[in-house]
BADO-276986 format. One record per atom (N, C-alpha, C): residue in three letters; x, y, z. Coordinates in steps of 0.001 Angstrom, whole numbers, plus 500000, padded with zeros to 6 digits. Layout:
% residues N
ALAXYZ...
//
This chain:
% residues 437
MET453651543362692979MET454235542475692497MET455613541848692502ALA455847542882691490ALA457699543501691568ALA458438543189692570MET457872543882693550MET458472544213694701MET459050543165695508LYS458009542266695535LYS457509540933696394LYS458592540153695765ARG458785540206694163ARG459013539115693645ARG461163538997694423GLU461355540768694197GLU462624541024694282GLU462768540686696021ILE462139541199696658ILE462280540710698179ILE462548539453698554ARG461954538344697981ARG461975536700697312ARG463032536668697434VAL463973537165696022VAL465019536975695677VAL466532537009696361GLY466073538485696922GLY467033539007697722GLY467238537857699318ILE465477537273699980ILE465880536181701039ILE466717535526701109PHE466110535336699440PHE467052533237698712PHE468411533205699232LEU469151534715698379LEU470347535101698298LEU470948535261699545SER470109535720700618SER471090536151702029SER471024534758702432GLY470037534091702579GLY470217532598703365GLY471326532372702481ALA471744531638701509ALA472518531249700718ALA474116531423701202PHE474064532670701158PHE475152533742701725PHE475828532910703126VAL474271533053703895VAL474713533072705577VAL475113531164705630ILE474291530027704552ILE474751528841704345ILE476095529009704108LEU476612529520703247LEU478263529224702905LEU478819529442704088ALA478891530600704564ALA479776531448705523ALA479805530198706552LEU478553529392707158LEU478198528710708248LEU479073527593707565ILE479450526821706517ILE480194525824705926ILE481685526305706055ILE481822527377705451ILE483454528047705879ILE483800527772706969LEU482846528491708215LEU483313528222709624LEU483201527165710160PHE482506526473709814PHE482283525081710736PHE483484523909710133VAL483685524056708556VAL484243523289707419VAL486072523698707797GLY485824524968707257GLY487364525955707471GLY487720525539706123ASP487487525317705120ASP488006524858703758ASP486760524603703088VAL486367524656702166VAL485067523903701372VAL486025523056700449ARG487120523066700050ARG487322521734699232ARG487361520863699939GLU487317521141701489GLU487509519674702377GLU486098518765702124VAL485296519725702247VAL484014518911701898VAL483791518372700845PHE484738517831699709PHE484779517029698586PHE485907516997698648GLN486702516505699571GLN487935515424699468GLN487809514170700167LYS488362513711699373LYS487944511752700012LYS488466511531701464PRO487951510865702040PRO488418510568703160PRO489816510201703654GLY490517509989704091GLY492093510017703644GLY492134508768705091TYR493638508480705157TYR494198507403706169TYR493847508146707641ARG493927507296709009ARG494465508447710062ARG496172507695710490VAL496895508917711138VAL498398508393711781VAL498308509032713239TYR499031508576714149TYR498509509690715356TYR500598510053715771ALA500101511080716772ALA501759511146717096ALA501075512059718670VAL502443511572719076VAL501745511855720512VAL502777513188720647PHE502686514060721876PHE503661515763721709PHE502907515463723774ASP504302516344724374ASP504247516444725429ASP503170517740725906SER502748518442725242SER501747519557725262SER501383519789723937ALA500160520135723838ALA499874520549722449ALA499363521779722456LEU499551522777723415LEU498923524128723195LEU498843524644722079GLY497612525179721827GLY497769526032720489GLY496868525618719414LEU497136524330719459LEU496831523679718262LEU494950523160718008GLU494922523098717145GLU493063522564717139GLU492782522282716276ASN491215521399716047ASN491195520579715192ASN490879521226714240ASN491102520790712661ASN491075521023711693ASN491926521759710992ALA493223521558711861ALA494791522449711838ALA495405521754710450SER496257522101709991SER496869522002708607SER498018520894709121VAL498025519453708493VAL499361518859708667VAL500193519167707358LYS501481519519707521LYS502400519370706395LYS503632518583706236LEU504240518095705475LEU505375517929704989LEU505969518256704153ALA507122518824704436ALA508134519297703616ALA507229520574703125GLY506042521430703774GLY505544522545703592GLY504336522672702549ILE504397521442702180ILE502830521089701675ILE501866520536702623LYS500980520665702117LYS499688520183703566LYS499282519526702607ILE499353517615703745ILE498727516491703189ILE497448516262703759GLY497241517305704988GLY496326516437705957GLY495703517691706902LEU494901516748707779LEU494496518083708647LEU493886517076710266VAL494313518075711300VAL494205517092712466VAL492694517101712859LYS492464516077713331LYS490943515752713224LYS490407515502714846ASP491709514739715390ASP490998514870717141ASP492053515095718225ILE492246515886719192ILE493049515687720186ILE492401515073721596THR493268514555721663THR492811513510723152THR494215513130723838LEU493824512995725207LEU494647512855725838LEU494794511348726515ASP496621511071726381ASP496983510075726635ASP497770509931727914GLY497096509394729035GLY497826509370730246GLY498426510751730767CYS499553511665730207CYS499602512782730608CYS499794513464729468ARG500047513439728412ARG500206513685727137ARG499520513732726140ALA499491514812724970ALA498353514587724047ALA498528514186722818LYS497679513294722285LYS497553512482721413LYS496798512957720231VAL497401513522719258VAL497058513887717795VAL496884513094717366SER495442512921716473SER494998512128715140SER494929513066713975MET495758512905713149MET495547512881711792MET494773512357710982SER494283513035709929SER493892512736708635SER495027513045707350ILE495255511968707023ILE496197511886705621ILE495859512104704666TYR495393512447703298TYR494937512772702126TYR495794511469701685PRO494280510648700831PRO495283509090700332PRO496196509444699530ARG496152510360698595ARG497114510108697582ARG498961510827698329TYR499245510953699378TYR500623511107699861TYR500376509767701058GLN501778509589701104GLN502577508596702285GLN503375509223702912ILE503847508788703693ILE504910509514704779ILE505779508389705043PRO507376508837705312PRO508104507785704722PRO508658507126706205ARG508585506396706468ARG509257505745708115ARG510351506564708272GLY510944507255709754GLY511469507699710186GLY511349509237710711SER509948509212709747SER509954510909709537SER509060511195711028ARG509256512448711659ARG508961512476713114ARG507632514367712707ALA507393513784713753ALA506219515195713660ALA506623516418714729THR506405517688714522THR506562518289715796THR505210519829715448LEU505596520641716452LEU504406521469716145LEU504780522860715887ALA504484523647714786ALA505039524743714000ALA503967525797714293SER504317527050713807SER503431528524713614SER503551528999712716LEU502501529561711847LEU502219530300710995LEU502847532280711315GLY504036532229711297GLY504602533549711704GLY504767533547713608ILE505088534683714038ILE505038535121715531ILE503450534327716439LEU502568535283715831LEU501121534669716583LEU500289533932715609GLY500665533542714204GLY499981532773713844GLY499507530958714117GLU498455530428713548GLU497893529797714107GLU498786528382714228LYS498762527320714946LYS499795526567714944LYS498703525221714480TYR499850524324713435TYR499696523355713147TYR501124522069712994VAL500807520978712449VAL501188519652712640VAL502575519951711622GLU503846519989711690GLU504906519933710600GLU505388518315710623ILE505640517762709746ILE506538516290709829ILE507607516525709018VAL508931516121709950VAL510057516198708797VAL510463514950708371PRO510413514791707472PRO510284514009706611PRO512121513043706543GLY511294511519706633GLY512530510488707310GLY513488510100705740LYS514127509256706126LYS514930508421704586LYS514543507288703948GLU513702506594704947GLU513760504989704864GLU512561505281703600ASN512627504036703257ASN511791503686701544ASN510550502977702096THR509848502725702729THR508765502364703219THR507929503439704037TYR506768503106704336TYR505629504347704747TYR504716503678706074TYR504389504673706339TYR503537504676707878TYR502154503785707344GLN501460502992708185GLN500174502723707468GLN499377502987708524PRO497960502962707776PRO496638503689708430PRO496918503321710463ASP496853503803711366ASP496592503947712401ASP497920503718713527GLU499350503887712552GLU500577503795713347GLU500466504936713829VAL501892505256715223VAL501950506237715657VAL503218506621715219MET503600507899714779MET504900508454713971MET504944508796715466GLU506503508636715443GLU508114509744716307GLU507073510873716017SER507555511598717364SER507674513196717277SER508642514281717499LEU508959514948717979LEU509668516157718502LEU509374517195719402PRO509964517525720512PRO509328518525721178PRO509131519546720666PRO508275520492720962PRO507843521606720259PRO508445522979721004ILE509261524189720848ILE509857525239721773ILE508827526162721579SER508044526758722555SER507132527530722580SER507975529185722561PHE506497529828722357PHE507181530761721786PHE507188531967723686ASP506645530980724535ASP506938531722725996ASP508564531114726330GLN508335529596726409GLN510019529249726432GLN511298529738725816LEU510711530260724756LEU511653530714724131LEU511927532293724084GLY510722533129725055GLY511200534550725412GLY511589534664726659THR511130533428727671THR512432533374728802THR513802532851728630LEU513912531621727465LEU515265531914727319LEU516302532959726909LEU515529533816726118LEU515928534782725859LEU516282535739726860MET515214535628727459MET515352536763728780MET516811536399729753SER516703534213729998SER517860534466731256SER519162534554730172VAL519240534663728821VAL520250534887727835VAL520920536421728268GLY519786536944728285GLY520359538883727951GLY520487539115729319GLU519626538658730596GLU520346538837731948GLU522210538061731970ASP522188537045731317ASP523998536799731492ASP524418537479730740ILE524229537977729799ILE525314538932728865ILE525039540079729548ARG524037540724730222ARG524048542131731055ARG525139542306732079LYS525242541235732770LYS525876540501734039LYS527442540396733593ALA527342539618732445ALA528866539898731596ALA529569541249731252SER528598542233730483SER528582543380730167SER529668544101731540ASN528197543899732520ASN528902544802733485ASN530530544936734029SER530464543092734240SER531803542876734433SER533028543441733727ILE532829543146732647ILE533668544002731998ILE533807545564732210ASP532826545589732077ASP533075547667732261ASP533342547990733775ASN532986546986734604ASN533923547411735960ASN535448547077736034ALA535558546088735236ALA537230545078735112ALA537782547052734236LEU536995547048733415LEU538044548008732134LEU537988549660733225ILE536975549833733662ILE536659551347734315ILE538109551341735783LYS538111550150736463LYS539106549997737642LYS540603549803737582ASP540207548778736326ASP541861548538736081ASP542509549239734621VAL541590549080734340VAL542534549122732845VAL542691550520731909VAL541473551431732277VAL541797552378731899VAL542676553821732903PRO542434553236734592PRO543800554214734742PRO545171553975734228HIS545156552093733743HIS546621552065733305HIS546897552694731762LEU545697552538731459LEU545618553286729575LEU546401554733729796LYS545258555021731164LYS546059556645731142LYS547341556897731287GLN547919556036732626GLN548873556604732957GLN550124556143731266THR549784554928730560THR550977554839729297THR550172555617728715LEU549395556650728229LEU549434557306727716LEU550275559038728041LEU550023559087729168LEU551011560430729793LEU552802559807729567ASN552705558665729890ASN554311558534729711ASN554783558517728285LEU553961558096727323LEU554004558026725707LEU554621559487725115GLU553518560265725726GLU553677561548725843GLU554691562109726529SER555046561753727485SER556307562302727924SER557780561945727464LEU558101560565726569LEU559038560056726019LEU558883560679724609THR557449560956724175THR558003561646722378THR558230562743722910ALA557550563873723637ALA558355564821724256ALA560084565104724681ASP560594564169725207ASP562069564117725509ASP562683564011724524LEU561721562680723446LEU562560562272722169LEU562746563610720930ASP561580564212721179ASP561961565218720086ASP563002566534720721SER563016566499721861SER564033567637722597SER565318567223722436LEU565288565908722063LEU566449565308722531LEU567310565576720650ILE566106564922719757ILE566559565679718229ILE566978567173717699LYS566345567880718563LYS566305569092718205LYS567857569542718831GLU568062569115720284GLU569415570056720545GLU570364569020719681ASN570382568200718894ASN571636567497718688ASN571427567208717084LYS570291567984716296LYS570006568272714737LYS571860568488714467SER572477569365714622SER573328569889713918SER574406568769713860SER574416567916715267SER575693567384715371SER575118565921714340ILE574095565250714423ILE573561564450713336ILE573559564825712150GLN573041565953711675GLN574079566293710372GLN575352566280709976GLU575856567027710904GLU577801566407710698GLU577921565532710506ALA577864564436711458ALA577529563410711362ALA577301562432710276VAL576331562494709754VAL575807562018707733VAL577250562825707177GLY577592563684707320GLY578026564450706325GLY579576563676706322SER580152563680707802SER581337563501708107SER581844561904707576PHE580137560881707736PHE580230559761706713PHE580432559273705413GLY579842560318704735GLY580028560190703578GLY581562560350703281LYS582497561544704149LYS583569561970703906LYS584588560443703752ALA583901560052705522ALA585043559029705768ALA585052557554704988ALA583645557691704352ALA583680556355703333ALA584607556904702079SER584689558154701124SER585317558637700438SER586707558462700930ASN587707558746701930ASN588501558198702657ASN589110557034702618LEU587749556093703103LEU588520554968702638LEU588275554295701484ASN587555554567700339ASN588020553983698813ASN589006554670698719VAL589369555711699086VAL591112556123698447VAL592394554864699023GLN592021554652700664GLN592513554094701409GLN592834552570700540ILE591476552365699687ILE591436550934699949ILE592231550691698402GLY592378552075697206GLY592996551503696384GLY594716552075696200GLN595054552529697250GLN596071552525697750GLN597160551348698488VAL596239550593699217VAL596312548826699185VAL596488548469698362SER594848548276697523SER595800547218696026SER597192547595695219GLU597169549026694805GLU598588549441694632GLU599590548375694935GLY599705548551696322GLY600838548316697520GLY600787546849696829ILE599598546353696985ILE599908544740696814ILE600233543950695265GLN599961544855694195GLN600375544542693177GLN601997544741693238LYS602465545926693702LYS603882546076693910LYS604779545297694482THR604174544447695028THR604551543234696528THR604882542143695222LEU603648541946694994LEU603479540787693593LEU604682540604692430LYS605031541744692099LYS605862542265690894LYS607489541714691646GLU607467542316692796GLU608621542021693661GLU608676540966694114ILE608205539863694509ILE608171538667694775ILE608443537839693674GLN607785538077691990GLN608087537552690898GLN610204537938690342THR610209538882690657THR611599539493690396THR612453538925691329LEU612028538414693134LEU612996537937693606LEU613553536201693309VAL612220535686693132VAL612346534314692583VAL612811534126691024SER613083535197690078SER613438534880688735SER615278535337688887ASP615409536351689697ASP617029536104690606ASP617687535559691268ASN616998534730691824ASN617758533425692800ASN616823532132692025LYS616602532169690846LYS617037531205690476LYS617756529968690258ALA618731530304689978ALA620156529439690182ALA620246528539691817GLY620027529695692565GLY620034529445693896GLY619396528320694261VAL618381528475694136VAL617182527166694034VAL617297525776693596LYS618010526052692609LYS618314524815691979LYS619436523731692854ASP620842524719693170ASP621471524530694253ASP620809523907695396ASN619952524569695923ASN619387524465697253ASN618796522609696969LEU618412522649696068LEU617038521109695586LEU618591519944696037GLU619671520209694939GLU620910518944695196GLU621039518907696934LYS621273519694697095LYS621626519753698785LYS620491519552699649LEU619125519542698901LEU618229518472699839LEU618132517308699448LYS618711516817698359LYS618952515048697661LYS620012514517698694GLU620829515433698767GLU622126514626699440GLU621498514522701244ASP620444515634701554ASP620238515192703022ASP619469514391702950LEU618373514112702417LEU617728512967702411LEU618408511644702483SER619709511313701383SER620188510356701493SER620803510128702827ARG621271510964703954ARG621735511015705219ARG620350510758706198LEU619338511503706004LEU618239510976706830LEU617935509125706322SER617916508969704664SER617583507743705233SER618617506842705688GLN619539507253706156GLN621025506173706634GLN620233506194708276THR620397507559708596THR619699507378710281THR618433506883710291ILE617682507154709732ILE615999505688709712ILE616430504468710072GLU617805504174709090GLU618186502526708837GLU618482502437710650THR619830503149710838THR620241503236712080THR618690503143713076LEU618450503835713199LEU617240504052713869LEU616278502600714367ASN616324502012713645ASN615290500765713103ASN616379499405713948GLN617609500028713694GLN618269498711714459GLN618199499294715937THR617767500614716364THR618286500874717675THR617167500299718613LEU615579500327717556LEU614536499833718101LEU614610498971718260ASN614864497879716976ASN615196496352717473ASN615615496256718960LYS616889496387719250LYS617569496307720274LYS616685496701721437VAL615891497591721544VAL614825498020722727VAL613840497007722906ASP613275496921721809ASP612277495559721617ASP613015493999722266LYS614425494312721805LYS614502492860722788LYS615440492823724063GLY614860494363724437GLY615066494467726128GLY616859494838726173GLN617472494885725117GLN618775495184725075GLN619108496998725451GLY620095497302726530GLY620672498595727000GLY619640499043727897THR619710500370728303THR619069501158729320THR617700501485729118VAL617342501638727800VAL616067502051727476VAL615382500891726904GLY616001499538726551GLY615269498405726760GLY615008497738728264ARG615314498297729194ARG615446497395730503ARG614279498597730874LEU614198499782730205LEU612837500583731114LEU611481500277730498ILE611586499852729358ILE610291500194728883ILE609845498533729189ASN610432497674729501ASN610612495909729638ASN609984495981731118GLU609997497114731859GLU609356497017733238GLU607883496872733243PRO607804496117734208PRO606072496216734306PRO605362497501735136GLY605940498022736172GLY605420499209736233GLY605659500570735408LEU605989500305734482LEU606400501653733627LEU605144501522732905TYR604655500592732463TYR603230500878731338TYR602178501909732174GLU601719501162733359GLU601083501973733569GLU601354503544734054GLU603026503992734593GLU603282505449734897GLU603202506242733384THR603598505356732288THR603178506208731321THR602062506644730980LYS601070505011731318LYS599321505491730592LYS598689506588731646ASN599246506999732596ASN598806508252733337ASN599307509262733059THR600727509332732379THR601307510330731817THR600609510916730758VAL600262509995730071VAL599754509780728960VAL598227510962728771GLU597585510364729722GLU596126510888730069GLU596265512353730691GLN597177512737731486GLN597416514634731962GLN598154514887730627VAL598524514499730022VAL599200515204728519VAL597691515438728048LYS596957514475727422LYS595592514405726849LYS594533515424727699LYS594661516110729036LYS593751516701729403LYS594514518274729555ILE595600518134729672ILE595994519808729090ILE596409519975727706ALA596628519170726819ALA596080519392725591ALA594464519529725354SER593667519259725644SER591944519733725770SER592003520879726059SER592529521107727537SER592333522918727689SER593082523718726800VAL594247523481726136VAL594839524073725432VAL594355524235724081SER593763522945723776SER592474523289722539SER591862524381722704SER591352524358723618SER590256524842724155SER590328526467723884ILE591772526537724192ILE592122528146723818ILE591758528750722049ARG591481529910722250ARG590915530054720759ARG591430531643720646PRO592220531729719633PRO592476533363719672PRO591685534303719161GLU591886535455719293GLU590653536513718660GLU591312537617718171ALA591043538176717378ALA591115539541717075ALA590245540337716678GLU590641541746716585GLU589503542784716031GLU590601544124715165ILE590027544431714807ILE590599546177714313ILE589060546976714013GLN589510548296714668GLN588170548891714916GLN588680550619714348GLY587513551011713781GLY587641552850713320GLY586524553608713817ALA586902554942714252ALA585484555469714688ALA585396556959713994TYR584317557169713743TYR584640558851713442TYR583770559597714545TYR584294560328715372TYR583338561375715778TYR583122562740715041GLY581776562835715386GLY581298564244714332GLY581714565199714796ASP581473565800716077ASP581749567318716753ASP583276567250716467SER583962566435716978SER585174566834716786SER585941566497715436GLN585430565926714693GLN585453565910713375GLN587323564891713587LEU587096564054714411LEU588906563127714181LEU588159561739714144PHE589619561220713951PHE589335559261713695PHE590205559002715030LYS589496558228715191LYS589871557147716225LYS589711555588715864GLY590953554859716171GLY591253553694715451GLY592011552943716837GLY591820551024716263GLY592469551043717658GLY592672549144717136LEU593582548729717921LEU593709547135717417LEU593665546347718922TYR593268545447718363TYR592771544321719883TYR593078543031719276GLY593660542226720318GLY593631540802720351GLY593915540098721703GLY593423538672721490GLY592908537933723147GLY592589536444722296PHE592208536189723419PHE591787534862723342PHE590660534021724384SER589993533346724102SER588921532889725186SER588874531511725092TRP588378531152726153TRP589046529675726973TRP587183529243727107LYS587211527651726167LYS585897527582726345LYS584600528098726263ASN585005529299725026ASN583945529998724907ASN583149530925726238GLN584358530678727099GLN583375531538728338GLN584481532414728854ALA585612532200729188ALA586489532916730155ALA587062533768728818ILE587399534771728829ILE587837535938727817ILE588976536689728486PHE589660536593727362PHE590904537877727773PHE591345538961726309THR591519540156726852THR591243540755725569THR592327541677726187GLY593537542331724949GLY593961543725725130GLY594074544568723894GLY594224545803724221GLY594268546454722692GLY595149547314722619LEU595160548078721353LEU596273549749721737LEU595306550486720546ILE595097551226721328ILE594017552432720836ILE594832554007720627HIS594273554427719583HIS595210556145719440HIS594097556777719718ASN594741557680720969ASN593485558981721556ASN593814559952720616PRO592977560291719851PRO593488561420718567PRO593174563073719301TRP592316563258720400TRP592237564524721251TRP593744564827721913GLU594443564027722426GLU595952563824722946GLU597087563732721997ASN596476563330720912ASN597196562814720142ASN598716561705720691LYS597674560627721134LYS598834559592721687LYS598266558484722124PHE598668557073722446PHE598570555812722490PHE598368555433723660VAL597007555026723992VAL596762554242725186VAL596157553041725224TYR596379551990725989TYR596232550320726062TYR594880550105726760SER594043549071726308SER593624548148727388SER593952547125727776LEU593373546459728566LEU593816544799728739LEU592500544454729853GLN591633544017729677GLN590500543498730213GLN590545541867730495GLY589733541255731133GLY589044539643731423GLY587784539961731972GLY587116538710731128GLY585640538763731145GLY585423537215731193TRP583620537217731274TRP583097535861731618TRP581748536304730553ARG581261535156729454ARG580525535183728651ARG579477534088728947LEU578039535143729387LEU577307534094730053LEU575929533969728636ARG576165533016728026ARG575121532809726842ARG575572533944725754SER574464534960726133SER574489535751725048SER575410536978726089LEU574972537040726807LEU575814538111727434LEU577262538321728242THR578115539111727997THR579432538867727989THR579926540250729010LEU580091539624730491LEU580838540804731390LEU581858540918731545ARG582800542387731542ARG584163541813731133ARG584580543570732657ALA586241543559732838ALA586671544617733484ALA587829544400733798GLY588407545948734151GLY589716546302733826GLY590253547322733578LEU591388547332732279LEU592049548737732088LEU591209549070730582ILE590671550126730628ILE590025550712729692ILE590552551553729131GLU591234551857728141GLU591687553013727765GLU592968553491728447SER593432552831729162SER594934553312730283SER594279553530731789LYS592444553555731863LYS591938553531733261LYS591170552621733610PHE590894552244734656PHE590020551222735354PHE588874551199735171GLY588183550495734603GLY586783550168733950GLY585816548961733960ALA585003549011733620ALA584230547776733352ALA583037548005732229GLY582619546990731741GLY581653547205730890GLY580867545722730521PHE579808545975729537PHE579474544688728842PHE578950544581727520ASP578441543691726792ASP578522543045725334ASP576926542574725595TRP575994542468725218TRP574468541958724888TRP574643541540723167PHE574638540219722788PHE574207539928721742PHE572250539743721582LEU572275539779720400LEU570656539376719707LEU570916539098718410ILE569372538813718278ILE569212538109716803ILE569972537131716252LYS569979536351716587LYS571533535532716186LYS572605535937715898GLN573085536756717070GLN574427537160716775GLN574519538454715553ARG573583539322714996ARG573580539865714499ARG573505541034714468PHE573081541178715368PHE572976542845716769PHE573353542665717859SER574278543875718325SER574851543892719954SER574605545059720256VAL574575545032721722VAL574506546459722634VAL575351546413723288GLY576478547258723716GLY576902547194725389GLY577228548737725511ALA577911548670726686ALA577939549991727422ALA579486549591728477GLU579971550748728578GLU581713550596729543GLU581346551875730296GLY582112552019731468GLY582211552841732451GLY583542552638732324PHE584782553869732592PHE586160553975732796PHE586055555093733390ASP587355555365734209ASP588301556503734524ASP587809556898735574PHE587327556350736639PHE586185556645737939PHE586768557637738488ASN588232558024738834ASN588424559003739059ASN588108560636738545ARG588147560847737583ARG587765561734736961ARG586794562433737308LYS586679563957737393LYS585952565039737737LYS585244565896736507PRO584220566004736738PRO583148565513738107PRO582454564524737909ARG582670563251736634ARG582220562328736861ARG583473561312735854PRO583220559969736158PRO583732558983735343PRO583214559194733896GLN583815558513732765GLN583577558063731224GLN583063557376731136PHE581474557331730696PHE580507556531730283PHE580448556512728465ARG580585555623728110ARG580290555225726712ARG579253554210726593ALA578240554307725512ALA577327553278724876ALA577464553163723471TYR577376552138723021TYR577312551808721593TYR576351550372721108SER575991549971719918SER575802549204719328SER576553548736718208ARG576670547120717849ARG577084546831716615ARG575587545985715769ILE576072546482714238ILE575233545814713221ILE576036545038712236TYR575527543751712350TYR576745542757711784TYR576255542437710387PRO576042543197709184PRO575740542670707918PRO576350541613707288ALA577595541039707364ALA578242539823707453ALA578896539432709100LYS579046538115708873LYS579759537456709942LYS580893538119710714ASN582032538632710094ASN583498539257710444ASN583508540991710648ILE582536541325710054ILE582075542416709631ILE580989543484710512TYR581255544668710908TYR580184545118711825TYR580401546482711205LEU579159547594711886LEU578780548825711476LEU578855549244712916LEU579401550524713476LEU579409550624714783LEU578671552301715095LEU577616552456715777LEU577378553663716602LEU576766553596717292GLY577825554957718157GLY577231554905720017GLY577589556516720485LEU577161556499721191LEU577608558113722116LEU578450557822723372ASP579370558931723339ASP580399558850723728ASP580311559451725136ASP581098559369726423ASP580544560738727231ASP579463561074727563PHE578365560319727506PHE576782560696727367PHE576243561760729077THR577139561669729771THR577032561554730862THR576996563422731394LEU578247564164729836LEU578439565032730363LEU578161566027729314SER577166567029729218SER576741567436728027SER577943568272727321SER578914568520727797SER579809569463726961SER581399568439726481LYS580756567284726882LYS581661566291726140LYS581125565437725489ARG579724564964725426ARG578752564166724837ARG579118564469723276GLU578831563114722524GLU579262563255721294GLU579107562231720484PHE578425562088719741PHE577850560718718885PHE579295560168717856PHE579195559116717961PHE580509558606716797PHE579517557490715936PHE580632556856714798PHE580752555578713880PHE581269554994713083GLY581342553809712798GLY582461553337712079GLY582347552386712115LEU583447550894711385LEU583339549851711289LEU584667549411712085GLY584186547709712109GLY585211547284712078GLY585351545979711604PHE585934545165712043PHE586185543573711122PHE586902543045712247GLU586767541612712462GLU587050540430713457GLU586991539360713179ILE588020538530714036ILE588274537171713739ILE588311536365714815LYS587242535856715341LYS586629534546716812LYS586838533174716117
//
């Protein structure tokens, strides 16, 4: 009997569990059985693929109802949604289909609107087109294909065009570095001697400046002494000047009388001035004089003094230059230069033309025919130049390259390489210059 009672209890519990499982299977959520019936709203989608009855309806991530029915409205899917009575959907909200994860079930997600009124039962909401994972996969495949094509094009361009040029550039850079290293090693001693010589030249320059200052002071004292000694003579000269001014006043009065006669047409000069054609001739003459004066005023004088020290020879080379420019284009310069190797003076006489920042010149350079150029950069703060002359010299002419750095407007530092085409005479030099333009 006890066994039969246990069997009956087991059968009863099994049946209860089966009934509960069926309720959960068909209803989906036990709580829905006890939920009060809500109101219906509708949304129309181009496709409701994957959406089932009893799927969740969520607003801002909160479940507010269930999908009750999916019907065909023309060529579109009309979804009927049962919204719990305690929730309201603002107007302007839009419904779309979403998934719980990549492979999760579909549900209706409502993007809330911002209006203060709400949808009423049996109204149709606006919808947003959902993006299915099939469409997303197709889009990603298309984008990936485009990226692959672009990557292949870039690889081909780099391999065909950039890589050969890059290799050649690296080879050129390696060759340039080797040449530069070799040049520095060959001239290491010259550079060291040049730096040491520059220090000596700076010391000598300080001594010379001190001597010049002492000379100026002596000159000022001599001027003061001269003025004191001639004080009485100056007084006599002032008396003579007073007499001269009195005679000048009489002369001016006589000149006024003469001008009055000329104005009245008296005398030869008066008749010439009152002649009708003389005014036009005078006017034309004045215009020509103005043109000549304008051309003359366009001429600007230039002066320069320069000193350079040659490290290998340990000799100092100096020069004094002067000239003029016309309209800041045509130039003419001359100079007197001391040649320390032959202990004599040579001269330069050149003419040229300025093309903006580039100046081309030719003529006599250190008593030999030659030509050169000067190129000003960085707002006239830096210049490079080169010149060649003595074209009959054996085995080849003399060439010189140099650069100037202007720390101030009229003062420059000089650095260059002289006779650089002959290794036996190639020599670095540096110096200082002062110019007035």
